[in-house]
C-alpha positions, 0 to 999 in steps of 0.5 A, a space after each residue: 838275056 839268057 846266059 849260056 854256060 858250057 860245062 865240060 867233064 872228063 875222067 874215065 877208066 872205071 865206074 869209080 871215076 864215071 859215077 861221081 862225075 855223073 853225080 856232079 853233072 846231075 847236080 849242076 842240072 838240078 841247081 840250074 833247071 829253075 833259073 830261066 836266065 841260065 842255059 846249060 850245055 854239057 860236054 864229055 871229053 874222053 873215051 866213054 866206053 861202056 858208059 856212053 849211054 849214061 852221057 847220052 840220056 843226060 844230053 851230055 855231048 860226047 867229044 871222043 878223045 884218045 885215052 892212052 894209059 900209063 901202066 905201072 908194069 912192063 907192057 907193049 901197050 905202054 909203047 903203043 900208048 906213048 905213041 898215041 899221047 901226042 895225038 891225044 893232046 892235039 885232039 884235046 886242044 882242037 876239040 876244046 878250042 871248038 867248044 871253048 867251055 866255061 869250066 872243066 871238071 875232071 875226075 881223073 883216070 885214064 885219058 884225063 890229063 891231056 884234056 886238063 892240060 889243054 884246058 889250062 892252055 886255053 885258060 879254062 878254069 879247072 876243078 879236079 876231084 880225087 876220090 882216094 886217100 892217095 891221088 892217082 897219077 893223072 890227078 897228081 899231074 893235073 893238080 898244078 893246072 887246077 883252079 880248085 881241087 876237091 878231095 874225099 880224104 883228109 890226107 889227100 890234101 897233102 898233095 895239093 897246094 895250100 888254099 887250092 883244095 878242100 875236103 868235100 867227100 865223094 859224090 854219090 849217085 842221086 838215085 841212091 840218095 833219094 828217099 825210099 819207102 821200101 823197108 828192109 823186109 820188103 827189100 829182102 823179099 824183092 831178092 827172094 830172101 827170108 826177111 827175118 834172116 840176116 843178109 850179107 851183101 858182097 860187092 866186088 865192083 863191075 868186074 867182080 873180085 875173083 879172090 873174094 868170089 873164091 873165098 866166099 864160095 869156099 865158105 858158102 855152105 857154112 855161111 848159109 847155116 845162119 845167114 843169107 848172102 847176096 853176092 855181086 860176082 862181076 859181069 865176066 864171072 857170072 856164068 862160071 860163078 852160077 855153075 860153081 854155086 850150083 855144084 856147091 849146093 848140089 847136095 844141099 836141101 832147098 832152103 839152104 840153096 835159096 840162101 845164097 844168090 849171085 848177081 852179075 852187076 847191080 844197076 838200078 836195083 843197087 839201092 834195094 840191095 843196100 836197103 836189104 843188107 844187114 852188113 856189107 863185104 866189099 873192096 875198098 874203092 872210095 865210091 863204094 865206101 861212101 855208098 856203104 856209109 850213106 846206108 849206115 851198113 857195118 862192113 868188112 873191107 878187103 882192100 885190093 893188095 895190088 892197088 896203086 900206091 896201096 890206096 885201097 888199104 889207106 881208104 879202108 884204114 880211114 874207114 875202119 878208124 872212123 868205126 864203120 868197118 873192119 879191115 881184113 887184108 887179103 893175106 889174112 882172109 881166113 875162114 875163122 877170122 872172117 866168120 868171127 868178124 861176121 858174128 861180131 857184127 851181126 850177133 852183137 847189137 851194141 857193136 852193130 849199132 855203134 858201127 852203123 852210127 860211125 858209118 853214118 858219120 863218114 857219109 858225105 851226101 852233099 859232096 856232089 852239090 858242093 862241087 856243082 856249086 863251085 863249078 857254077 861259082 867259077 863261071 859267074 
């Protein structure tokens, strides 16, 4: 007789929450697809936003629930969302009761707490995962209701009850983990770069980073004298960034102009970008750090100074301590310091190889599998 398992997922706000969640959902499907005695039904509870298609193409049914957000600053939006909060709890209770999942996996983020809380009321086993060194508010509120907690960084365990948590790393999207036959030289050519010249990959997230963008553009002419740059500027910034870059290189000869390229947001071509890169410049979001580590790329990490509880600085500090990256705080982001560190990485083979090996030791390619196995264990 077939066993019908109903697995619920929640978490939202940014790709940092959604992409690891999807990686776990993919792994659950991979672990069960050859078992003829198990049939999986998957549900997402929350507000999927721009990621709705990712759930739909995986046959994960979306159960929309209000996602009130608590901002850590004064905003009229806090008042509006406070009014929405009781309705979110009611919605979560009714929709969870209707589906009655066998287990809930939460990645935290905007709107996840009412779903976690109501799943606990219905006695649904709950697994929560935290990506950052310091847990976000939603997860800190969710931990007491969780059956099991997985964390990416060791020091996040201090927020979790004993015998409930484990360090599992951060789930990486399966398409990034898959074996590729593309060489670094071929990947550089895909983006129109010279295969022999070092390439710096700049990542600022889907929204980009205006400060990193401005800094890199201010120093673009100097950088392309020796290196090439592939810069993800963010969807909202792409038009303005393209125009600004055109002005910067207006007086430059063609070969230099072609050494600096901007892109709005990497999707399926992100893997090729990582393969092509000789080093990475990035913010310190947990998901990005673990992806950089998987590709063994030395990195300069510039944490967002306003990140809640300074978690990006702590993420970057843990990565630097492991040896895979160099942390530069925003207030210290000066041309001389930055170019010195770039040269140190790209022009010293011993330093480069040591950082590459350290990055590899930081990677956790089996995080999604470990979480998926725990999900399935709870519903046995």
